N, C-alpha and C positions, 0 to 999 in steps of 0.2 A: 882578286876581284875582277869580274869581267868588265871591260871598258865599254861604255855605251856611246855610240856615235849618233848624233842628231842630224838628220837631213833637213836643214832649215829651209831649203828651196821647196821640199815637199810640204813642210808645215805651213809655209806662206801660201802655197798653191791651194791648199785645202782650207785655209782660214775662212770662217763664215763672213768676216768683214772684209771690205776692200783694202788692198794695200797698193799704193801708187808711189813710184819713185820718179822725180823730175829733176832736171838740171837747173842751173841758176836762173835761166830764163823762163822756167816753168814748163819746158817741153818734156813730155812723158817719155821715160826710157824703159819703164817696166810697169805693168799692171797685172795683178793676179786675176784669176777667173771671177771672183766675187765682185771686184771693181768693174770688170767688163759687163757683168750681169746688171749691176746697179745702174750703169749708165747706157745700157742697151747697145753694146757693141759686141762685135764678133771677136773671137780669139785673135790677138795681135793687133786689132784695129786701133786701139788707143795710143800705141807707140807713135811718137811724133806729134801728137795733138797737144794743144796748149791747155794744161790743167786749170789755170785761172779763168779761161774762157768756158770750160766745161763745168767748173764748180765755182759758184759765186759765194765767197766766204762772207761771214757776217750776215747771212740771210739775204744777200743780194744787194748790199749797200755800197758795193765798190771797194771792199776791204782789199788792201794791196797784199800781193803774194809774199813780198819780203817783210811785211810787218806782222805776219801771223806768229802765233806761239804754239807751244805744245799743249795748251789748255784746249779741251773740247769746245767747239762752238758750232752754231747753227750755220747751215749753208744750203744753197739750192743747186742741185745738179741738173744739167740739161741732157736729156736722152737724145739719141740719134733721130727719133720720130718727132722731136720737137716738144714732147711733154716734159714737165719738171718733176723732180723727186726731192722731198725734204731729206737732208742729210745731217750728220753730225761728223765733223772733221776734226782730227787731232793732227797738227802738222808740225813736224820737226824741220825747221828752216835749214838752208844750206850751210850757214856758218863757214867753217874752214873746209867742209867737205864740198865735193863737186856736185852733189845732188841732195834734194830734199825728199823726205818720206812723209806721205800722208796716209793716215789710217781713217777709213771712211766707213760710216755705218748708216743703214737705212732707218729713217725715222717714221716712215709711212704708217707702220702698225701702230706705234705709240701715238702719233698724231690722231689717228682714227680713234684710239682709246680715249684721248683727252676730249675730242669733239663729242663722243658719246656721253661722257660724263657731264660736259657742259649742257648738252641737250636734256639729259635727265634731270639736272638741277633746274633748268628752265622750266620744264614740265611740272615738277614738283611745286615750284614757285607759283606758276599759274594756277594749279589746282588748289593751292593754299589760299591764294587771292580770291578765287571764285567762291570757295567755301566760306571764307570770311564775309564777303560782301553779300552772299545770298542767304546766309543763315538767319539774319534778323528779319528781312521782309517775308520770308516763307511762313514762319509761325503765325504772324497775325492774320495771313490769308486763311490758313487752316482754322484758326479760332473763329473768324467771321463766319466761314462757311458752316462750321459745326453749330454756331448760334442759330443760323438760318435753318439748318437741318432740324434742330431740336424744336424750333418754334413751328415749323411746318408739320412735324410728326404729332404735335399737340393740337393741330388745327388752328394755330394762331399766326398772326402776322409777325414777322421778325421785328425786333426793337428798332425804333427810329434811327436811321443813319447806318444800320448794319450793312445794308445792300450797297449804299454809296461808298462806305469804307472798304468793302471787299473789292468793289470795282477799282477804287483808287489804288489800293494795295497791289492788285493784279497788274494794272497798267505800269506801275512803278517797277514791279518786278521784271516785267518784260523789257522795259527800257534798260534796267540794270544788267540783264543778261547781255544785251547789245554792248553796253558800256564796258563791262569787264573784259570783253574780247580784245579791246584796243587801248583802254585808258592808261595803263602803266607805260606802255611803249609810247603813247602819244605825249604823256607828261615829260618823259625823258627826251623826246624830240622837240618839245615846245610847240606841238601842233594840236593840242587838245581843243576840240570845238565846244562852244558853249551856246545856249539858246536862252536869251534873256527875256524877261517879262517882269511885270510888276506883281507883287504879292505881299500879303501881310505875314511878317516873319513871326509874330506872336501866335496867330492862329495856326500857322503852318508848324511851328515847333510844338504846340500843344497837341496837335494831331499826331506827330511823330512819337511823343511821349506816351500818348494813349495807345498807339500801336504796340509799344513796348510793354505796357501794362497788360495788354491782351495776351501778348506772346509769353510773358513771364509773370503770371499773377501773384507769385510768392515773393517776387522781387519788390523791394521798396524803392520807388522812383517818384520823385516830386517835380512839379513845375512851379517855378517862381517868376512872376513877371505879369504884365498886363494881359488881359484877355484878348485884346486886339489893339489896333492903332499903332503898329510898328511897320509901316510900309517900307519896302525896299525894292529896288530894281536889280535883279541878278538872275542867275540860272537856278530855278527852284530844284530841279533834279540833282544838280551838283551839290547844292546845299544839303539836300536830303542824304546824299551819299556820305557827306562829311559827318552829319549828325548821327547817322546810323553807326559809323565807325567808332565815334567818340563815346556814344552811349553804350554800345556793345562792349567796348574795352572797359568802361567804368564798371559795368555790371560783372564782367568776368573776373575783375580783380578785387571787388569789393565784398562779395559774399552776400547771401540773401538777407542777413539781418542788419546790414548797414545801408543807409540811405544814399541814393544817387540823386543829386539835385541838378536840375537844368534851369538856368536863368537866362532871361532875355531882357535887354535894355537897349535904348536908342538915343542918339542925339540928332542934332540937325544934319550932321554930316556922316555919321556912321551908325552901325548897329553891332551888337555883340551878343553872342551866345556863349555861355560858360557852362561846361559840364564838369561837375564836382563830385568826387567819390571820396570815401573813407577807407580806401584799400591799402595795398601793400607800399605804394609810393615808389618813386624812382630815385636811386642813389644820385647825389648831387654830381658826381664826376661823370655820370652817364647821360645827364639830361640833354647835353649838346648833341647826342647821337640818337635821341629817341625817335626822330622823324627819318632816320636813315633806312634804306631798304634792307630788310631782313633783320633789323634790330630786335634783339631779345634781351631784356634786362637780366642782370646777373642774379637778381633775387626773384625772378619769375619761377613759380613751381614747375617742375617738369611735366606735371599733368596738365598744364595749360595748353590748349591747343593753339595752332597758328605758327606762321613763320616770320611774323613781323612785317607784313606788307600793308596793313590797314592805315597806320599813321603816315606812312610814306605816301600812300594815295591821297589821304586827307589833306596833307600840307601841299601837295602838288595842285590839288583842286582849289584850295584856298587861294594860292598865288595866282592861278589862272583867273580867278574871280576878283583880282586886284585887292585881295585881302591878306590876312595873316592868320596863322595858327600857332599859338605859343603855349608853353606848359609852365606851371609853377607846382613843385612837389616836394614832399618830405617823407622819407622812409618811415613807414609805420603809421603815417597820419593821412596819407592819400594824395591825390593829384587834382589840379583844376586845369583844364584845357580851355583856352579862350579863342573862339573864332570871331574875328573882327572883319566886317565888310563895309565898303562904302555904301551909303544909303542910295546914291545915284550912280548909275553905270558910267564909269569915267571915260569910256571910249567915244562918248558923244551921243547926242540924240539920234543921229542918223543911223548909227550902228545899232542902237537899242531897238529903233523902229524896225530896222531890217530883220533883226532877230525875232522880234515879236510877230512880224508878217510871216516868217517861216515857222512860227511855233506850231506844234502838232496839235490839231483841234481835238484829238482824241484824249488829250491830257485832262484830267479831272481838275476842277477848281480847287485851290488850296485855301 
């Protein structure tokens, strides 16, 4: 049998990853061409340099050279031109030998791949949130405009209130487009803006329910509560966003033959809106997670659209309004979401007055 001789020096010199040998003080005594390329050095230029100064182990947290292990770990390499490169380093420390060996791999490509995946996920999340928030208000606008179109084609005046409803829905839709561009990020940063004014929650909620009836005439949706007389000081547009999300979810998971009920009640200090469905319900073990970003219940049909951002936004909005959003649910029997708000804006009369003074005059009355 012919004996095979391996030229290890040639193998190391041609290796795609960097190989660096350093003495017990960390001074480099050998570096292969790949290591020189990674750190932006000319041939032979790395010899005599301090490896710990050129490569910050542990991602730059000051990890000591003599505490390193053979397990791969993140590191930051400093090139000659001052730029940094992400690395993975596997270090065999000196031990009883007179030098240590480091195997160095460039992570730039993989880091770019991870960044690309994260950006893609964020884009999909945004598109899902936009679709979820815009779906409900668009259909009532179309229905109102079609009602006006049919009436005019017959030479008749549109039904009372149709034009005002179309205007209200269009203005809300425009504000919603602005809101979804920044709401999720603002909620997470704690910088969400509100515009406070006084309005009647009963009248307001009945209008929202009527909008849904126009958008989905085959869906059974009922309003239970007083016709008026439930005044509240809060941000009507934010309340509208919350109700849109809750009612849209209730309809999505109930089916057309089951009733969705919207209830309004108030006391001297607070008001409450409950949205009750007879849908699939939420497993008890998952109810603590239902308001989490991207939450999707284990029993949600795969055909159901959305990525689970509606309730995340709704609860964030409720908290910003000094209120709460909670759920009670039973699998197979449905869910009840309760929005509770203070009747009076708790940040003080001066804050509320300031917000009212800045209130957009183009907003329709509720």
